[in-house]
N, C-alpha and C positions, 0 to 999 in steps of 0.2 A: 532721869541725871543726881547724881550724888552731888548736891552742896556743900562748902567749904565752910564749916563753919564752927568749930572746932579748935580751940586753944590750942599754943605746944607749949607748956606750962609744964617745967620739970622734964623738957624732951633732953637735956645734955644729962640725964643722971644713969647712970649704969644702975637699974633697977634687979637685974640678976647676974650672975657669972656663977654659972655651971659648971662642976666640973663631972665628966660622968664617965666612967670604967665600963667599954664595952664587952660581951661576951668573949668575943671572936680576941681581942686584944685587950693589952694591958694597959698599953699609952693612954695617956690622958686626953682630953679634948676640950678645948674651950669654945665655949659658947656663952656668948655676950648678947644681951638683947638693951637696947636702947632705945630712948626715945619713948613714947606712947603706950601705953599698957594697949591688953592686946581689946580692951573695952573701948577704947577712946579710939582707936587710930583709922584714922583712912585709908591709909594702905599698907601695908606691911613688905617690908624688900627683904631679902634674906642672901647675904654677903657671904661671900667665903675668901676667907684671907689666910697665907699661913700664919703661925705663931709660934712655930718651932724650926730647928733648922738652920741654914744659912740666909735665908730668905725671911726669918723672924720677925725684922729688923723693917719689912716692910708690909707687914702684916698690923704691926705695932704702930707703925704710922698713920696708916689705914685707918685706923678707928679712930685714930686723933682726928684725924679730920673730916672723919662722918661728927666724929662731938661737934666741933665748929661750923659743919654747914648747919648741925640742928639748931645751936646754937643763935643762928644768922636767925635761921628762920623762925627761930623763938622770939628776938627782935623785932623782925618785923611782926608777927602775931600783934605782939603787944603793941606795936605801931599803929596797930587797925586795919592791914592787910589781910585779903584774904588767902591764906596759908593751908595748904594739905598738914594735917596731923601724921608724921610717919613713925611707926615702928619697925626700927632697923634690928634684926636677927644676924651675929657672922659669928662664922665656923671657921675650924681648919679641915680643909679636906687634902692636909701633908702631903700636897703635889700629888695624890694620887686620881687617876680621870674617875676610878671607878665607885671611889670613897666620896667625889666629890660630887657626883651623879645622884649618888644615894642620899648625900645631906641634902642636895636640892629637891630633892623629891618631898623629903620629908619636909621643908621648906612649902611646899606646895600642900602636901595633907594637913599635916599636924597644927602650921602656923597658918595658913590659910592666904602664902605671898601672894604678891602679885606681880612683882618683879624681883628679879635677880639682879646683883652687882657683884664688882669685884674683881679675884682672878687674876695671879700673877703668873703663873703657867699659862703659854701657849698652847700646849697642849690639854691641857683639863678642861680649858676655856673650850675648843676646839664639842670637849664632851657634852660638856653642859648647855654650849650654845644647839647642839644636836636638841639635849632634852626640853629647852626653851622654843625653839621651832616645834616638837607634836605635841608640847602640852599647852601652845600660846601662851606663852610666860616673856614677859617683855625685858633682856637681858640686856642691862646696860657694863658694858666693859670700862674697868679704872684704869689697868695695869697693863697687863699682858696684851703683845703687840704685833702679832703676826699679821698684816694684811691679808695673808690666807682668810683668813676668818671673814673679812668683808669684802673678798675681792669672789674670791672663788668659791667659799662657803655661802656669801652672806645671803639671809632670807628677811621677812620683813618685823623680825620680833629681835636682832639682832641689835647693838647699835656699840659705840665705841667712844670715848670722850677724850681721850690722851692720844698721842702721839704715838701714831705708829710704825713700824717697820720698814714702809714705803717714803712716807714723811720726814722721816729725820736719814732713811739714806740721801734720799731726792736734794736735803739739803746737806751731806757729805759730799755728793759728788760734787754739788757744785762750787765746795769748799776747796776740795782734789784737783778740780778743773783751775780755780783760781792758784792753785799751790804747785798745779804744773808749770803754770806760765811764770812763777816766782822762779822755782827749781830745776825745771826740767825732767822730776819725776818720771821714771818709766814703772821700773819691776813693781807689781801690785801681788798683795798676800792676803789672805784672808783663812782666821782663827774665830768658829761660835762651835757654840754646844751644840751637840749632835740631837736635837729635836725641831719642830717645824718650827720656832722663833730663830734658828739659827741657821738652817736651809735659807729660810723665804729672803732675811734678811741682804744674805751673800747675794742672792736671785736679785732682791729688791737694785740694790745698787750697783748689779752690773747693768740692768736695765735703766737704770739714771743715769749712770756714765755712759751707756750706750745713744741715749737720746740728746746728749751734749754731747755728741760728735769728739768723747775725750779717747783717746787713743792711748794701749797701755796694754803692757806685758803681764797676762796673768803667771805668777812663779808659783802659785800654790795655795790651797783651799784644806786648812784640817779641821777638824770633829772632832773634839775630848768631850768623853761625857758630863754632862750633867755633873757638878759637884766634885770631879778630878781635883784629887789632892797634889799630886803631881804633875806639873806642867814641863816636864824638861826636854824630856823629846819634841815635843811642838815646838819649843822656844829652838833648840839644836835646830831643829827643819829647816825654823824661820832662816834664823843666820846662815847657813849650808846655802840654800835660794839666795840671798843676797838682797833679798826685798827691797827696795828704799819706803815702801807703806807697807804697813801691816794694820789692816781694820781688822776691826775684832767685834766681835755681835757677845761675847762675854758679860755679863753683869753681877752685881751684886759682888758675896763673898768669891764668886769663881775671878772678877775684875778684877780683885784685889788681890789673890793669889797668884794671879799670870804678872802682877806688875810685882811684887815683891821675889816673886822667882826670875823674873826679865832682869830686876836692876842688879841679878847679885850675877850677871855678866856682861857680857860688855855690847848688847845687844841695841842697848839705847844710843850706844857711840855711833851705831850705823842708824838707824830705822827708825824713821817716823810711825809713835804710835797711835791707831785713829777709832775712836769709840763714840760713834755717833747718837746713842738712842737712848745710853744710861750711862755711860761714861764719866760726867760732870754731875751723879749725885753726891748729895752731904756725908754720906758714907764712904764713899771715894776719898773724897778730901781730905776726912778726917785721917784716912788710914795711910795718905802718902806723907804723912809727918811735917816737916819745916822746910824740905828742898825738892823743889819743882824736878820731874825727871825730864830733861831737854826731849823734846819731840814729840811732847805727848798733846795731840788733840782731842776734845772732849766737847760734848753738848749731853742735852739730858730733858725730859720733860715737863723740868719746870727748876727753875735758877732764881736761888733764893738772892743771890746778887746781881738780877737782870729778871724783868726789867725794872729800871728806876723807876715807878710807879707808887702811887701809895696805896690803890689797890694789892700791890703785891709784899712792898711794908708791912699793912696791915694785917694782911692773910699769915705773913711770916711773924710777925710779935704776937700775935694769937697764938700761933702753936707754940711757940716760945712761952710764952703765960702761962699756958695750961701744963706744957711738959716740961720745962726748965732742960729744952734741947733745942737742936733746929732740925727744918725736916727733911725727910727725903722728900723723891717729887712723887712719891706713892702716895703720900696726905694729901697732895693738891689734885690729884687722881680720885682722890674718892672723895675729896671734898666736890669735885665736880660733878661726880655720878648724882649724890645727893640731892644738888640743886638742879641737876637734868632733870630728875626726877618731878623734885616738885613741883617745876615751871611744867614741864609736861603735862601735871595734872589740873594746874591749874588753868591752862589753854584748854583741856580738854573738859573743864566744868567736872569732873571724878575721874573712877576707873572703871566703869561700868560698862565701855564702847570702845572695846581693842583696837578698830581701828580709825575713832578720835587719840585716842592716845598716841598711836604709832604718827599719826599726822600733825600733831603737836611738836612728837621730835622732829620729825624730819624737815631740818631748817632754822629748827630751834637757836636762836642769835641767846650766847651766853657770854659777858664781858665776864673773866678770869683772871687770876693775879698773874698769869704767865699773856696775858696780850697785852703788848706795846701798846705806846697813846696812839689814840684814834682807827683801833682796833678792835671788833668784840669776836672772838671763835664762835661757829655756825657748827652743825650739824650735817655735811652729805646731804641730801635728800637720796641719790641713788647709790654711795657705800653705804650711809650713816653712818660716816667716820666724820670726826669733829676735823674741822680742817683752821689749823692753827701757824703761825712762824714759828721759827726756830733759830736759834743763836748757840755761834761754835763759836768755839777759841781755843787760846793755849793755857795755861795753867801758871797765874802769878802768884806772889805775896798777898795777903790780903788776911788781916785776922778781925775783921769785925765779925767774924762768924763761929767766935771760938767753940769748944777746944780747938777746930780746924785753924790750921794757918794760911792755907792757902785755896784760891777759888780759882775758877774760868776769867780770864778778862781779855780782852783783845781779841774782843766782839767780833764776826761777822754775822750781819742776820739778815736771815733771806724772807722773802716775804709771804704768808701764808698761800694767796691762790699759786705763785709759782710752785709749790709742792704739790697739791692738787696731779695725784693722777689721771692721764689722760681721759677722755671718753675712747678713747680706741685702744688706749691699752686695757681696763677697766673691759670690753668688748671681749679683745684677744683672752683675755686670762681665761673670762667664765666661758666664752665659745671654746677655749681649750678642752675644760674637763667637759663640758656638756658636748664634746666629741670624742673622747676617751682616752684624749691627752691629759698629760698635764702640763705647762706652762710652769707650775711651778714646784721643785718635787714633795711628794709626800712626805710626809716627817718618819722620821725613824723609830723604829719601834723601843 
């Protein structure tokens, strides 16, 4: 059993940032190496985050979240605690599953990685999760959110440490139930990206509404491609359908583009737009300008202004001090992933026993920035999905986090235990796949 005796001094320093030209592709790829040297590391973690395109903010903030985690572990080591000495390597999968698998395989072969982390795209995450299962490498998902990864496709080596699509839609269904009691809304439409995450989010929302007994009429489900530049035909279709509420799983730059284009029409005069998983991300808050669009209902996997706890304020301040800006939720997810791996290694007494590491992660409690007072997140032993509370609200003026002039407020808080999928639902969805059918549609190519 490997003992943890190495200090983590210098672990927040970027040791190497290399730019490699691949023979088959002239585009540059960024590889970051953080933390311990190869010679001094107790464990190597290979992470995949986007560094280019519309989702580059998520990769950039994730790297900063990892640095904060390593900084915190370094402080623990200096105080005399026996914490693992981690080496973190990150690279850009370019939103391509095959390329991500190649990078992940290189992490194993060339870097002796014991863990995978990260990944924004659920489609890419499915491919790397399959590799993790085959190669017996523990994968800790910090961003992607398709619940199919932990329910239908779950396996011993896969864990996720941020809210998934089920958690967010379960919170959203409760918000819509309560809103219906106030407004009597009936006509519901959905617009989401045409890949696994979008389709699973819609299915999760319908299942959650059904469990609550909410009665509604579906008047449309629309599927623009990822990174769609023009949403006008979808906005026109939603207006023609006369939806009372439109729920969307568009995220990042796609969600911002949709809002901007909808705002140039009369969309917000007649329709409430809800995004329960990613809508309140800080990049969206900045893009909204200084006037809250009426009818926006938002949440995210971490908020800079909720909960109002010392732990959350400290994390946001650490990020701002390090970067000069405020974090998106991706930063807190990446931070959590590294802390979770460190705690698992501590509990298991090293990295040599896979079963001990898996057992350590199952049920692992983590007091995190996004936890409200009196609650600590924990990893569900059955699904390997972290269990967390969620806050949903509307957009209000708030200039505490410049340059944004808006944040979410008027919070409705949903208890973590209420947002877990029932054992019956998990079994039903897994049995459906085992029986050759799909409770959740497969991803669109």
